[in-house]
C-alpha positions as CSV (number, residue, x, y, z in Angstrom):
1,M,0.0,0.0,0.0
2,N,1.3,3.5,-1.0
3,E,0.1,6.0,1.6
4,T,2.7,8.7,1.0
5,R,0.1,11.0,-0.6
6,L,-1.5,11.4,2.9
7,C,0.2,14.5,4.1
8,A,-2.4,16.2,6.3
9,I,-4.2,15.2,9.5
10,E,-7.6,15.8,7.8
11,Q,-6.7,13.3,5.1
12,I,-5.8,10.8,7.8
13,E,-9.2,11.3,9.4
14,Q,-11.0,10.9,6.0
15,F,-9.0,7.7,5.4
16,L,-10.0,6.2,8.8
17,N,-13.6,7.1,8.2
18,G,-13.6,5.5,4.8
19,C,-11.9,2.2,5.7
20,T,-14.1,1.0,8.5
21,Q,-15.1,-2.0,6.4
22,I,-11.6,-2.8,5.2
23,E,-9.5,-5.3,7.1
24,F,-5.7,-5.0,7.0
25,T,-3.5,-8.1,7.5
26,K,0.0,-8.2,8.6
27,S,2.3,-8.3,5.5
28,G,6.1,-8.1,5.4
29,D,8.5,-8.5,8.2
30,D,8.8,-6.3,11.3
31,S,11.6,-4.2,9.8
32,E,9.3,-3.0,7.0
33,R,6.5,-2.1,9.4
34,Y,9.0,-0.4,11.8
35,E,10.2,1.7,8.8
36,H,6.6,2.6,7.9
37,I,5.9,3.8,11.5
38,S,9.1,5.9,11.5
39,R,8.3,7.4,8.1
40,V,4.8,8.4,9.2
41,L,5.9,10.0,12.4
42,K,8.7,11.9,10.6
43,R,6.4,13.1,7.7
44,F,3.8,14.5,10.1
45,D,6.4,15.9,12.5
46,Y,4.8,14.0,15.4
47,P,6.6,15.9,18.3
48,R,5.2,19.2,17.2
49,Q,1.6,18.1,16.8
50,G,-1.1,18.8,19.3
51,K,-3.0,16.3,21.5
52,R,-5.8,15.8,19.0
53,E,-3.5,15.3,16.0
54,K,-1.3,12.8,18.0
55,G,-4.4,10.8,18.8
56,V,-5.4,10.6,15.1
57,L,-2.0,9.3,14.2
58,L,-2.1,6.7,17.0
59,K,-5.4,5.5,15.5
60,Y,-3.9,5.4,12.0
61,L,-0.8,3.5,12.7
62,P,-2.4,0.3,14.3
63,V,-4.7,0.1,11.2
64,T,-1.9,0.3,8.6
65,S,0.8,-1.7,10.6
66,G,-1.3,-4.5,12.0
67,Y,0.1,-3.9,15.5
68,S,-2.0,-3.4,18.6
69,L,-2.4,0.1,20.0
70,A,-0.3,-0.8,23.0
71,Q,2.6,-2.0,20.8
72,V,2.3,1.0,18.5
73,T,2.5,3.3,21.6
74,R,5.7,1.6,22.8
75,L,7.2,1.9,19.3
76,V,6.3,5.6,19.1
77,T,7.9,6.2,22.6
78,Q,11.0,4.4,21.4
79,W,11.1,6.5,18.2
80,F,10.5,9.8,20.1
81,T,13.4,9.0,22.6
82,N,15.9,8.1,19.9
83,R,14.9,10.6,17.2
84,L,17.7,13.1,17.8
85,A,20.4,10.3,17.6
86,A,18.8,9.0,14.4
87,V,18.6,5.5,15.8
88,P,16.1,3.5,13.7
89,L,13.4,1.4,15.3
90,S,14.5,-2.2,16.1
91,K,13.5,-5.2,18.1
92,R,14.7,-5.1,21.7
93,Y,13.9,-8.7,22.5
94,R,14.7,-12.1,21.1
95,A,14.0,-15.7,22.0
96,P,16.6,-17.3,24.2
97,T,19.1,-19.4,22.2
98,A,19.4,-22.0,25.0
99,P,17.4,-22.8,28.1
100,F,18.8,-22.0,31.5
101,A,21.3,-24.4,32.8
102,R,19.9,-26.9,35.3
103,K,21.9,-26.9,38.5
104,Y,20.2,-29.7,40.5
105,T,19.6,-33.1,39.0
106,A,17.0,-35.8,39.6
107,I,19.4,-37.5,42.0
108,D,19.7,-34.4,44.1
109,I,15.9,-34.2,44.3
110,A,15.7,-37.9,45.4
111,L,18.3,-37.2,48.1
112,L,16.3,-34.3,49.4
113,V,13.1,-36.4,49.5
114,E,15.0,-39.1,51.5
115,R,16.1,-36.4,54.0
116,D,12.6,-35.0,54.4
117,K,11.1,-38.5,54.9
118,A,13.7,-39.2,57.6
119,N,13.3,-35.9,59.4
120,E,9.5,-35.6,58.9
121,D,9.7,-32.5,56.8
122,A,11.8,-30.3,59.0
123,C,11.7,-26.5,58.4
124,G,13.7,-25.0,55.6
125,P,16.6,-23.6,57.8
126,A,17.0,-26.9,59.5
127,I,17.4,-28.7,56.2
128,A,19.7,-26.0,54.8
129,H,21.9,-26.7,57.9
130,R,21.9,-30.4,57.6
131,L,22.8,-30.6,53.9
132,P,26.2,-28.7,54.2
133,R,27.0,-30.8,57.3
134,A,26.5,-34.0,55.2
135,Y,29.1,-32.8,52.7
136,S,31.6,-30.9,54.8
137,V,31.5,-32.7,58.1
138,Y,30.7,-36.3,57.1
139,G,32.3,-36.2,53.6
140,D,29.4,-37.5,51.6
141,T,30.1,-36.2,48.1
142,R,26.5,-36.9,47.0
143,Y,25.5,-33.7,48.8
144,E,28.1,-31.4,47.1
145,R,25.5,-29.6,45.0
146,L,22.9,-29.7,47.7
147,S,25.2,-28.0,50.2
148,T,24.6,-24.7,48.5
149,L,20.8,-25.2,48.3
150,S,18.7,-22.2,49.1
151,V,15.8,-22.6,51.6
152,S,12.7,-24.2,50.0
153,H,14.2,-24.1,46.5
154,L,13.6,-27.7,45.4
155,R,10.6,-28.3,47.5
156,K,8.5,-26.3,45.1
157,S,9.6,-28.2,42.0
158,T,7.4,-30.6,40.2
159,G,9.9,-33.5,40.6
160,Y,10.0,-33.1,44.3
161,Q,6.2,-32.8,44.7
162,A,5.7,-35.9,42.6
163,L,8.0,-38.0,44.9
164,R,7.0,-36.5,48.2
165,V,3.2,-36.8,48.5
166,I,1.6,-36.4,52.0
167,F,-2.0,-37.3,52.8
168,I,-3.4,-35.8,56.0
169,K,-6.9,-36.8,57.2
170,T,-9.3,-34.1,58.1
171,H,-9.4,-33.8,61.9
172,P,-12.9,-33.6,63.4
173,V,-13.8,-30.6,65.6
174,R,-13.4,-31.5,69.2
175,N,-15.4,-29.4,71.6
176,S,-15.7,-30.5,75.2
177,I,-18.9,-28.4,75.8
178,G,-22.0,-30.6,75.8
179,V,-22.5,-34.3,75.4
180,R,-23.0,-35.5,71.8
181,K,-26.1,-37.7,72.1
182,V,-29.8,-37.9,71.7
183,P,-31.5,-36.9,75.0
184,R,-34.0,-39.6,76.2
185,P,-36.4,-38.0,78.6
186,N,-38.2,-41.4,79.2
187,G,-41.6,-39.7,79.5
188,R,-40.5,-37.0,82.0
189,V,-41.2,-33.4,81.3
190,G,-38.2,-31.1,81.4
191,S,-36.0,-32.0,78.4
192,V,-36.2,-29.0,76.1
193,R,-35.0,-28.6,72.5
194,I,-33.8,-25.2,71.3
195,D,-33.1,-23.7,67.8
196,T,-32.7,-20.3,66.2
197,V,-34.4,-19.1,63.0
198,H,-33.4,-15.9,61.2
199,Q,-35.9,-13.4,59.9
200,G,-33.9,-12.6,56.8
201,D,-31.5,-10.0,55.3
202,L,-32.2,-6.8,53.5
203,D,-29.3,-5.4,51.4
204,G,-26.8,-7.2,53.6
205,I,-28.4,-5.9,56.9
206,K,-29.4,-8.7,59.3
207,G,-32.9,-9.0,60.7
208,V,-34.0,-10.3,64.1
209,Y,-33.5,-13.8,65.3
210,H,-36.3,-16.0,66.8
211,I,-35.5,-18.5,69.4
212,T,-37.7,-21.6,69.7
213,C,-37.5,-23.7,72.9
214,V,-39.9,-26.6,73.2
215,D,-40.3,-29.5,75.7
216,A,-39.7,-32.9,74.0
217,V,-42.6,-34.6,75.9
218,S,-45.4,-32.1,76.5
219,Q,-44.5,-29.7,73.6
220,W,-44.7,-26.8,76.0
221,Q,-43.2,-24.0,73.9
222,V,-41.5,-20.7,74.6
223,E,-40.7,-18.2,71.9
224,A,-38.3,-15.3,72.2
225,C,-36.6,-12.7,70.0
226,V,-33.2,-11.2,70.0
227,Q,-31.3,-8.6,67.9
228,G,-28.3,-10.9,67.3
229,I,-26.9,-14.2,68.4
230,S,-23.9,-12.8,70.2
231,E,-23.5,-13.2,73.9
232,A,-24.5,-9.7,74.7
233,F,-28.0,-10.3,73.3
234,L,-28.5,-14.0,73.7
235,L,-27.6,-14.6,77.4
236,P,-30.2,-12.4,79.0
237,V,-32.9,-13.8,76.7
238,L,-31.8,-17.3,77.4
239,E,-32.2,-16.7,81.1
240,L,-35.7,-15.2,80.4
241,I,-36.7,-18.3,78.4
242,I,-35.7,-20.7,81.3
243,E,-37.7,-18.5,83.7
244,Q,-40.9,-18.8,81.6
245,F,-41.0,-22.6,81.8
246,P,-43.2,-23.5,84.8
247,F,-41.5,-26.8,85.3
248,V,-37.9,-27.7,86.3
249,I,-35.7,-28.1,83.2
250,L,-33.6,-31.2,83.3
251,G,-32.0,-31.2,79.9
252,F,-31.0,-28.7,77.2
253,H,-30.4,-29.9,73.7
254,S,-29.3,-27.9,70.7
255,D,-27.5,-28.3,67.4
256,N,-23.8,-27.6,67.1
257,G,-24.1,-23.9,66.5
258,S,-21.7,-21.7,68.4
259,E,-24.6,-19.5,69.8
260,Y,-25.3,-22.3,72.3
261,I,-22.1,-24.4,72.4
262,N,-20.0,-21.9,74.2
263,G,-18.6,-21.2,77.7
264,P,-21.1,-18.6,79.0
265,V,-24.1,-20.7,78.1
266,A,-22.4,-23.8,79.6
267,R,-21.8,-21.9,82.8
268,I,-25.5,-20.8,83.1
269,L,-26.7,-24.4,82.5
270,E,-24.2,-25.8,85.0
271,K,-25.3,-23.3,87.6
272,L,-28.9,-24.5,87.2
273,R,-27.7,-28.2,87.1
274,I,-29.1,-28.7,83.6
275,E,-27.6,-31.4,81.4
276,Q,-26.4,-29.9,78.0
277,T,-26.5,-32.2,75.0
278,K,-25.9,-31.5,71.3
279,S,-26.8,-33.2,68.0
280,R,-24.7,-36.0,66.6
281,S,-22.9,-35.7,63.2
282,R,-24.9,-36.9,60.2
283,H,-28.1,-37.2,62.2
284,S,-30.2,-34.3,61.0
285,N,-33.3,-35.4,62.9
286,N,-31.7,-35.1,66.4
287,N,-33.3,-31.6,66.8
288,A,-36.3,-32.1,64.5
289,L,-38.9,-31.1,67.0
290,A,-37.6,-27.5,67.4
291,E,-37.0,-27.2,63.7
292,S,-40.6,-28.3,62.9
293,K,-41.9,-25.7,65.3
294,N,-39.9,-23.1,63.4
295,A,-41.9,-23.9,60.3
296,S,-45.4,-24.5,61.9
297,V,-45.3,-21.7,64.4
298,V,-42.7,-19.0,63.7
299,R,-42.9,-18.9,59.9
300,M,-46.7,-19.2,59.9
301,H,-47.3,-16.3,62.3
302,M,-44.2,-14.1,61.7
303,D,-43.8,-14.7,57.9
304,Y,-40.5,-14.5,56.0
305,E,-40.1,-10.8,55.4
306,H,-37.2,-8.9,56.9
307,I,-37.8,-7.3,60.3
308,P,-35.2,-4.8,61.5
309,Q,-33.2,-5.7,64.6
310,K,-34.5,-2.7,66.6
311,Y,-37.9,-4.3,66.9
312,A,-36.6,-7.3,68.9
313,K,-37.9,-5.9,72.2
314,P,-41.5,-5.3,71.1
315,I,-41.6,-8.8,69.5
316,N,-40.2,-10.3,72.7
317,A,-43.0,-8.5,74.7
318,F,-45.6,-9.8,72.3
319,Y,-44.3,-13.3,72.7
320,Q,-44.2,-13.2,76.5
321,E,-47.6,-11.5,77.1
322,T,-49.8,-13.0,74.4
323,F,-48.2,-15.5,72.0
324,N,-46.7,-18.0,74.4
325,P,-49.9,-18.3,76.6
326,W,-51.9,-18.9,73.5
327,L,-49.5,-21.6,72.3
328,N,-49.5,-23.5,75.5
329,F,-53.1,-23.1,76.8
330,H,-55.2,-22.9,73.6
331,R,-53.2,-24.3,70.5
332,P,-53.6,-28.1,70.1
333,C,-50.6,-30.2,69.1
334,M,-50.2,-33.6,67.5
335,F,-48.9,-36.3,69.9
336,A,-47.6,-39.6,68.5
337,T,-48.6,-43.1,69.6
338,E,-45.7,-45.5,69.4
339,I,-46.4,-48.9,68.0
340,I,-43.9,-51.7,67.9
341,S,-43.9,-53.6,64.6
342,P,-43.4,-57.4,64.3
343,K,-39.8,-56.7,63.4
344,G,-39.2,-54.7,66.5
345,K,-39.2,-51.3,64.9
346,I,-41.0,-48.4,66.6
347,I,-43.6,-46.8,64.4
348,K,-45.3,-43.5,65.3
349,R,-49.0,-43.0,64.5
350,Y,-50.8,-39.7,64.9
351,K,-54.5,-40.3,65.8
352,N,-57.3,-37.8,66.2
353,E,-57.8,-38.7,69.9
354,D,-54.1,-37.8,70.6
355,V,-54.6,-34.1,69.7
356,K,-54.4,-31.9,72.8
357,T,-52.9,-28.7,74.1
358,P,-49.6,-28.8,76.0
359,L,-51.4,-28.1,79.2
360,E,-53.9,-31.0,78.7
361,C,-50.8,-33.2,78.1
362,W,-49.6,-32.0,81.5
363,V,-52.7,-33.2,83.2
364,Q,-52.1,-36.7,82.1
365,L,-48.4,-36.7,82.9
366,K,-49.0,-35.0,86.3
367,T,-51.0,-38.0,87.5
368,K,-48.1,-40.3,86.7
369,G,-45.6,-38.1,88.6
370,W,-43.6,-37.2,85.5
371,V,-43.9,-33.4,85.9
372,T,-41.8,-31.4,88.5
373,L,-43.2,-27.9,88.8
374,K,-41.2,-25.0,90.1
375,K,-41.9,-23.6,93.6
376,G,-45.0,-21.4,93.8
377,I,-46.6,-22.8,90.6
378,T,-49.5,-25.3,90.7
379,L,-51.3,-27.1,88.0
380,E,-54.6,-25.8,89.3
381,A,-53.5,-22.2,88.9
382,L,-52.4,-22.9,85.3
383,Q,-55.7,-24.5,84.5
384,A,-57.6,-21.5,85.9
385,L,-55.5,-19.2,83.8
386,A,-56.3,-21.3,80.7
387,K,-60.1,-21.3,81.5
388,S,-60.2,-17.5,81.9
389,K,-60.4,-17.2,78.1
390,I,-62.0,-19.5,75.6
391,D,-59.9,-20.7,72.7
392,L,-61.6,-18.4,70.2
393,A,-61.1,-15.3,72.3
394,A,-57.5,-16.1,73.0
395,A,-56.8,-16.6,69.2
396,Q,-58.6,-13.4,68.3
397,E,-56.6,-11.5,71.0
398,M,-53.4,-12.9,69.6
399,Q,-54.3,-11.9,66.1
400,R,-55.1,-8.3,67.2
401,A,-51.8,-8.0,69.1
402,R,-49.9,-9.4,66.2
403,S,-51.6,-6.9,63.8
404,E,-50.7,-4.0,66.1
405,L,-47.2,-5.2,66.3
406,F,-46.7,-5.4,62.5
407,E,-48.3,-2.0,62.0
408,G,-45.6,-0.5,64.2
409,F,-42.8,-1.8,62.0
410,V,-41.2,0.8,59.7
411,K,-39.2,-1.3,57.3
412,P,-36.3,0.3,55.4
413,K,-36.6,0.6,51.7
414,R,-34.5,-1.5,49.4
415,R,-31.6,0.2,47.6
416,A,-32.0,0.5,43.9
């Protein structure tokens, strides 16, 4: 291509606008294209041009030379630096004629692997101290090259890693807090299951946390709400939950979450002489009762939408004053009847006659002596409190209190 007739920047611009559909291919060797770039820069007096004119030339040269803009920019910089000395553009790089000489051989790598196996992979400075001793002190000529080895030089090589392969089993987490077993209350009231359910995030901001605590035998349930699951928020609410149970708590079972498996919680339970247990690995149904209450109680009545953390206190007051009494005095639960099959397997059947409230379940268990009430609390007083409202009135009061609670929520708007 003969482009020597292009002598003005305006002509270059017209050329670029007219060749948008034309594709240029690399032709000729690099010396010819270098000469073309030098000729164009000299003809248009590139150093004296303005910013706009230089930009037009930098768009023109990649099109006609076939180089990228970055490479053309480097060549223009090289030409600009050497223009006064009249040094032509030339390649400043070349492929290496021969690869780097290898200092250590496969035998040296095998010797290092043998050393590491014997010394159980000692640290780099220790190995770098032993290798010169093997050559200079003990006269082993095999370690002549390895005596000048730099720390961790050969250990990163492919040959070393192919010979020295180490397999380490995953160590299970060992936490001495709590006993890993399924609590067996044997019909006695007082073994509670606890779990935490999150109310959801909004643009990365955490919502409130609901705490579900339910007795494994009578299904007496206490709900609570906290701003977060850290010790500052959880410990006071945990003590409040234990106080709301009218019977003596004998066992406290949770999953392996750190909100319950920690020192402060263990000290509270130890002070009250409550046995702490936790779920076993690969047994997802160990805490199934509390998790089922999360779905059938918390999600059904509190929904899934985000609730800001600042509303934890009013929610907790609603739970304590209205919601928990309705759960235990007026909301019926399903209780299973266990049947032993001919093969000796225990099968659970849920019959209509087994539906009753947690308080009604108490009445049956109290006659068997399987309920230990706290001091100052009697079964007659709880029955009188339950009969003070009919089931319908208690449910309507709970619905009104929940509606007033939700009307007081001012939820933040989502970011666009």
